[in-house]
C-alpha positions in Angstrom: 43.0 29.3 35.1 41.9 25.9 36.4 45.5 25.0 37.3 45.8 28.3 39.3 42.6 27.5 41.2 43.8 24.0 42.1 47.2 25.4 43.3 45.4 28.0 45.4 43.3 25.2 47.1 46.3 23.1 47.8 48.3 26.0 49.2 45.6 26.9 51.7 45.0 23.4 53.0 46.8 22.9 56.3 47.3 20.1 58.7 46.0 20.5 62.2 48.5 22.1 64.6 46.7 20.6 67.5 48.2 17.1 67.2 47.6 15.2 70.3 50.8 14.6 72.2 51.3 11.6 74.5 49.7 12.5 77.8 52.8 12.1 79.9 51.1 13.2 83.1 48.9 10.1 83.1 52.0 8.0 83.7 52.5 9.7 87.1 48.9 9.0 88.3 48.8 6.4 91.0 50.5 5.5 94.3 54.3 5.5 94.5 56.5 4.2 97.3 60.0 5.4 98.1 61.7 2.8 100.3 64.6 4.1 102.5 65.0 0.9 104.5 62.9 -2.0 105.7 61.6 0.2 108.5 60.8 3.4 106.6 59.0 4.3 103.4 57.5 7.4 101.9 54.2 7.2 100.0 52.8 9.5 97.4 49.3 9.2 95.7 49.2 11.4 92.6 45.6 12.2 91.4 44.4 13.4 88.0 43.1 16.6 89.6 46.7 17.6 90.3 46.5 16.8 94.0 48.9 14.5 95.8 48.7 12.9 99.2 52.0 12.3 101.0 52.7 10.2 104.1 55.4 8.1 105.7 55.3 4.6 107.1 57.8 4.1 109.9 58.1 0.6 111.4 54.7 -0.2 109.9 53.0 2.8 111.5 51.3 5.2 109.0 52.2 8.8 109.6 50.2 12.0 109.2 49.0 12.6 105.6 49.6 15.8 103.8 47.6 17.2 100.9 49.6 19.1 98.2 49.2 20.0 94.6 51.5 19.0 91.7 52.4 20.0 88.2 54.6 18.4 85.6 56.6 19.7 82.6 57.5 17.4 79.8 61.3 17.1 79.4 63.5 15.0 77.2 66.6 13.1 78.4 69.7 13.0 76.3 72.3 10.3 76.5 75.7 11.6 77.5 78.7 9.5 76.6 
């Protein structure tokens, strides 16, 4: 009977299903620059509240800023040979 009780306790013990995954979105937070040439670049500032500010710098002159929202989905790359 004691063995049965021990087995029942072990069988109902479970690991947490809420394991923390790496917060991949945090790697996107910050300001990013896309350089087309020496004269033109696009700038993006990603914020943790899922807003992004976009603007272009042309010949050193900052263009109009646009406020947008963003979302991300975790994907996995596979190597193709």
